[in-house]
C-alpha positions in Angstrom: 0.0 0.0 0.0 2.5 2.6 0.7 4.1 2.0 -2.9 0.6 2.8 -4.4 -0.1 5.6 -2.3 3.8 7.0 -0.3 4.5 6.8 2.5 2.6 10.5 3.9 -0.9 8.7 2.7 0.1 5.5 4.6 1.2 6.8 7.4 -1.8 8.5 8.4 -3.6 5.4 6.9 -2.5 3.3 9.5 -2.9 5.6 12.2 -6.9 5.4 11.4 -9.4 4.2 14.2 -11.8 3.1 11.2 -14.6 3.4 14.6 -13.7 7.1 14.6 -16.2 9.7 14.3 -13.5 11.6 12.2 -14.0 9.4 8.9 -16.2 11.7 6.9 -16.4 12.3 3.2 -14.6 15.6 3.1 -11.8 13.3 4.8 -8.1 14.8 3.7 -7.4 11.2 3.4 -10.6 9.8 1.4 -10.1 13.0 -0.7 -6.7 12.0 -1.6 -7.8 8.2 -2.4 -10.2 10.6 -4.7 -7.6 12.1 -5.9 -5.7 9.4 -6.3 -8.2 7.5 -8.1 -8.9 10.0 -10.2 -5.1 11.0 -11.7 -5.0 6.9 -12.4 -8.8 7.0 -14.3 -7.3 9.7 -17.1 -4.2 8.0 -17.1 -6.4 4.3 -18.4 -8.2 6.7 -20.5 -5.2 8.9 -22.2 -3.3 5.3 -22.3 -6.7 3.2 -24.0 -6.8 6.3 -26.8 -2.9 5.9 -27.0 -3.1 2.0 -27.9 -6.4 3.0 -30.2 -5.3 5.4 -32.2 -1.4 3.4 -32.6 -3.9 0.3 -33.9 -5.5 2.2 -36.5 -2.0 3.9 -37.7 -1.0 0.3 -38.3 -4.4 -0.8 -39.9 -3.5 2.3 -42.1 0.0 1.1 -43.1 -1.3 -2.1 -43.5 -4.1 -1.1 -45.7 -1.2 1.1 -48.1 0.7 -2.0 -48.2 -1.8 -4.4 -49.6 -3.5 -1.6 -52.4 0.3 -1.4 -53.7 0.5 -5.0 -53.2 3.8 -4.7 -51.9 3.7 -6.4 -48.5 5.9 -9.7 -48.9 6.0 -11.9 -47.0 4.4 -12.3 -43.4 7.6 -12.3 -41.4 9.5 -9.4 -44.0 6.2 -7.4 -43.7 6.2 -7.9 -40.1 9.7 -6.7 -39.4 9.1 -3.4 -41.3 5.8 -2.7 -39.7 7.5 -3.4 -35.9 5.2 -6.0 -34.8 5.4 -9.6 -34.5 4.3 -12.0 -37.0 1.1 -13.0 -35.0 0.4 -9.6 -33.8 0.3 -8.6 -37.9 -2.2 -11.6 -38.2 -4.4 -10.2 -35.6 -4.3 -7.0 -37.3 -5.7 -8.8 -40.7 -7.8 -10.7 -38.8 -9.4 -7.0 -37.4 -9.3 -6.0 -41.0 -10.6 -9.4 -42.5 -14.2 -8.5 -39.4 -14.3 -5.1 -40.7 -15.0 -6.9 -44.4 -11.5 -6.0 -45.7 -11.3 -9.0 -48.4 -7.8 -9.7 -47.9 -6.0 -12.8 -49.2 -2.5 -13.8 -49.4 -1.5 -14.1 -53.1 2.0 -16.9 -53.6 3.0 -15.9 -57.0 3.1 -11.8 -55.6 3.8 -12.9 -52.3 2.0 -10.0 -51.0 -1.2 -10.0 -49.3 -3.8 -8.7 -51.8 -7.3 -7.7 -51.9 -9.7 -9.5 -53.8 -11.8 -6.4 -54.8 -11.1 -2.7 -54.7 -11.6 -1.2 -51.2 -10.6 1.6 -49.1 -10.0 2.5 -45.8 -10.9 5.6 -44.1 -11.1 6.7 -40.2 -12.2 9.9 -39.2 -14.6 12.7 -39.7 -15.6 13.9 -43.0 -17.7 17.0 -44.0 -21.1 15.7 -45.8 -20.1 17.0 -48.9 -16.6 15.6 -49.0 -15.8 11.8 -49.2 -12.5 10.6 -47.9 -10.6 10.3 -50.8 -11.0 14.1 -51.6 -9.4 14.4 -48.1 -6.6 11.7 -47.7 -5.3 11.1 -51.7 -3.9 7.6 -50.3 -7.1 5.9 -49.8 -8.9 4.1 -52.3 
């Protein structure tokens, strides 16, 4: 507990009597716990957002390489992306779940799309298509 909250917090908690009428919602110790929990939640939200954005950027890179038919073998492709081969296959499976028609072409030694598709993530004006905003899409 001392590692999580720091020594000053630990010293105050260890001196507490649970039967004490001084324990109230306004207790400085409870306020410190509340602040600590708030900081943890903010960190977790920011960390989750960073992870989501990182995955989206990897999906965009995978999509671009597949459209160029320049992925190479799964081992080479995962090394170029800086991820494991297992993670590459997980990302491809996520893309397939999102209806990406991905397959591996042995003659090209590359992942390819069976049909022309595009991947776009973000917000666009109603009168603009993703292709108008991002020239790499499509």
